[in-house]
N, C-alpha and C positions, 0 to 999 in steps of 0.2 A: 128602783131596782136598776142597777147596772147590767146591759145585755152584752155590750161589747159592741153594739152597732150603731151607737149615739152619733157619728159622725153621718151617718146615712139617714137616721130619723130622728136627728135634732129639730127643735123648733125655736123660734126666736120670739122673744116678747115685743113683738113691733110697735104695740102703741105704747110701750114704756119708751122704746127708743125713738118713736115720733117726739113724744114731749121733750125727751134730751136733745133733740134736733131743732125744737122750738127755742129751749133755752140757749143753746149755742147760737143760733140764729140771731136771737135778740143781743146776745153779747157782741157778736161778729160786729152787727149794724152800728152797734154803740161805739164799739171801737174805732171801725172805720171812721164814722163822724168824728170823733172825740179826737183820734189822732189828725185828721186832715184840719180841723180848727185850730189845732194846737201846733201846726206846722211841722208836723214829723211824717213826711211822705214816706219813709220806708216802713214805719210801723203801721201806717194807714193801708200801704199796698200788702202787707203781711195780713191784717185783717180782711181785706178785701178778697184775698186767696181762700183763707178759712172761710168767708161768707160763701164763696162758691163752691167749696167742697161739702159745707153743711147744706147748702141748697140743693146738691146733687145726690146727697144720702137722703135727704128727706123726699125727694121726687121717687127713688126708689124703694123707700119705705112705704109710700103712699101707693104705689102701683102694687106691692104685695099686699098690703092691706085689702086693696080693692078686688085682687084676685079670688078672694073667699078662703073658705075654711081650709083649703089645702095647705095656705101659708100662715095663716091666722085662726086658729081653732077656736071656738066659742067653748062655754063650759058644757054643751051639749055635745061635743064632738070627742069620742074617747082617745085615749092616746094610742100611737100606733103600737101593734102587737109586736111582742120580741120575735126572733126569728125561731120558726120551728126546729131547725136542725142544730140549736146551740149556738155559742159564740162562734166567730168567724176564725177563730185562730185557738191552737190548742196553747193551755197553760204551759209554766215551766216546768221541766222535766224534774226539777227538785224543790222541794219546800222552801220559802224564802223566810229569812230571818230579819227582824228588824235591823236599823243600822244604829251601830253602837259606836260610833265616832271614830275618830282616828286611832291607830294603834298606840298603846301607851309602853314607851321604854322605861324597863327598869335599869337605874344605874347601881353597880355593885357599891 
């Protein structure tokens, strides 16, 4: 159920993000080594920069995982309650119609 407060109460799949970091780290290390051996210093440097970015992201993900259920809730932690006063903004003043494409011109 959408409540309109998702930016404030959203949760991240940190464990999935961690494993994606592991996958990216493995490929960045492999790419750096392979391009260095192949004599492509530009590509090796690009993979090295990617290696640093993935390492920084992994450190941040691990920090949030270790901070506990506020950042990474388990199965026993219920979802955040929606705000009691309703959505944070009013809806549109008129009913919206689905998009029907560009206008069609009739030729005489």
